[in-house]
C-alpha positions, 0 to 999 in steps of 0.5 A, a space after each residue: 696883315 703883313 706884321 701878322 706874317 712876318 713876325 712868325 716867320 721871323 721867330 721861326 727863322 731865328 728858332 730854326 737851328 735850336 729846332 733842327 738841333 732838337 730833331 737831330 737825334 743826338 743824345 742830350 748833354 747837361 742842362 748847362 751845356 745844352 743852354 749854352 749852345 741854345 744861346 750861340 745858336 739863337 745868336 747867330 741866327 739873330 745876327 744873320 736876320 739882322 742883314 735882311 731887317 737893315 737892308 730898307 726891303 719895302 717887302 720887310 718893312 712897308 707893313 710895319 714901318 721902316 721906323 719900327 724895323 729900324 728899331 727893332 734892329 737895334 733891339 735884336 742886335 743887343 739881344 743877340 749880343 747878350 746871347 753871344 756873350 753869355 753862352 761861352 761861360 755857361 758851358 761845363 768845361 770838359 776839354 780833351 781829345 775825341 774819345 771812341 766811346 763818345 762820337 758825339 761829343 756828349 761828355 766833351 767840348 772841342 779843345 782845338 785852337 784853330 776852331 776856337 779862334 774864330 769864336 774867339 775874335 767874334 766875341 771880341 768884336 761883337 761888343 766893339 760893333 754893336 757899341 760903335 753903331 750906338 754911338 755912331 752919331 758921336 763919332 767925328 767921321 762921315 755916315 756913309 763911311 760909317 755905313 760901309 764900315 758897318 756892313 762889312 764889319 758885319 760881314 766879317 762878323 758872320 763870316 767868323 761865326 760861320 766858321 766857328 759854328 761849323 768847326 766847333 759846334 756839336 750840332 752845327 756839324 749835323 748835315 742839315 744844319 751845315 745846309 742851314 747855316 750856309 743858306 742863311 749866310 748866303 742870304 745875308 751876304 746876298 742882302 748886302 749885295 743888294 744894297 751896295 750894288 743892285 739897289 745902286 745898279 737900279 737907281 743908275 739905270 733910273 735917273 732923275 735930274 733937279 728941275 728946281 732948287 728955291 730958298 723957302 725961309 732962311 734956313 729952309 730949301 725947296 728941292 724938286 727932282 724930274 724923272 730923267 727917261 722914265 716915268 717916275 717912281 709910284 709913291 703915297 703922300 706922306 712917304 719919303 725917300 733917301 735922296 743923292 744928288 750929284 754922286 754916283 749911285 754906288 757912293 752911299 752919299 744919301 740923305 732921308 727927306 720926306 716927300 713934300 709933293 702930291 702924287 696925283 700932281 704928277 711924277 715930279 718929287 718935292 722936299 723941304 730940306 733944313 739947312 743942318 750941315 753936311 749936304 744940307 749946307 751946300 744947297 745953294 750950290 746945286 745946279 738945275 740938271 744936276 743928276 739925282 737918284 732915290 732909294 724909295 719910297 718908304 715909309 707909312 705915314 699915309 692916309 691912303 685907304 684909311 676911312 676916319 671921317 676926319 684927318 689932323 695934321 700936327 706938323 713941327 718945324 721942317 715936319 711939314 713936309 710929309 703933311 703938306 704932301 698929305 694936304 695937297 693930295 686931298 685937295 687935288 683928289 677932292 676929298 670930302 673929309 675935314 681936316 686940321 693942320 696944326 704948324 708949329 715953328 719958333 719964328 713966323 719966317 719960318 713957316 713954309 707954303 703959308 701962301 699956299 696953305 692959306 689958300 686952303 684954309 679958306 676951303 670949307 673942310 680945312 683949318 690951319 692952326 700957326 703956332 709960334 714959340 717967338 711970336 711978333 707983337 702983332 701975333 693973335 694966334 697960339 704962342 708956345 710949343 705944341 703941347 697937350 694943353 694946345 691940343 685939348 683947346 683945338 680939337 673937341 671930344 667928337 674929333 678926339 673919339 673918331 679922327 685920324 691923327 697924323 704927327 711929324 716933328 721933333 721927337 719931344 713934341 710927339 711924345 708930347 702930343 701922342 701922350 695928350 692924344 691917349 689921354 683923350 681916348 685916341 686909339 693908337 692905330 688912329 696915331 701915325 708918327 715915325 721916329 729915327 732917333 734912338 739911343 
């Protein structure tokens, strides 16, 4: 239901400047000029709302999923860029000084260079800003550096656009529009304040400590953190947090990791972390008792509140982390539903928690299917990738028709499995997955 509220609310907010312009009673200009103004108004409103979409606010993302919220943020940024770039070229240019017989500037556009300069600067900076955001994975500097530049750069562009709208805009000079732009810009700035100051301050007051670090496989580690002086943070099995170990909560040095522990097991949080570079390459240096901070929980990869008669958990590699948390929680809750875990890895040595998973598989309602790309000679299980053929062989018509399917792993695997499930008639609302790899 949250989506049915948030989507109309978003459309209302970004269209509000156009609605107020129409309601201002100013005489209409040519269609091209009013279209140009409308695109500029929409672009600015969309850019300001972007601050809220990118702030990891659970009130926004909890009903939609943070991955969908981030993807929407990216697509909106590109749409706003297109509107902003087209907007000045649509005007039928009629420069000149203010005319006494044209107080509402129905016939002319401003030619004041100071008023136009801020818009020109934003026009130059905005494409570069969006392009750098799209390609930040290819840039040779740390993620936290990019994130700080991203936030401050967005604030600079918003300030330039505010000055341009109020000083050069025809409709934005209306008192109601001035109030609206001021309010929206203040909310955008507050979003940055919340991300860079208020959230870290809250984290500083709700610190955690590392209570366990263990190598699970040659390149995967298990890390557990314990609340330090507080009761912990409620979460659902399958969710994730941004984890910061050993740094100030204001440092922005954090990484997203799925929670592998079960909420019903206690307040501690556990994670399965694969060595990929940066922070993950220093896991062997973490000391017991080291301070830690979290932002979260986030994510909608949970089975809470679902009433399907069975649950299929399909994991690839480190994607086992949230799914083992779900499996553990179902076991502790003595959930009677049938479940199947399909768990794929390149080699047998990469299987984490194999003893625990095998114990769970001995219960009447749990089946486990291990899949290896490079199986040893004695391997009798499925080999290769988790693909459409394996899905077809593993599940029957009744399961496709009624079960819940939860996926986590490499993007290619999830895409392949989703396509296979839909070909077997699985409804989209019974397929849960999260993606954070975008172009």
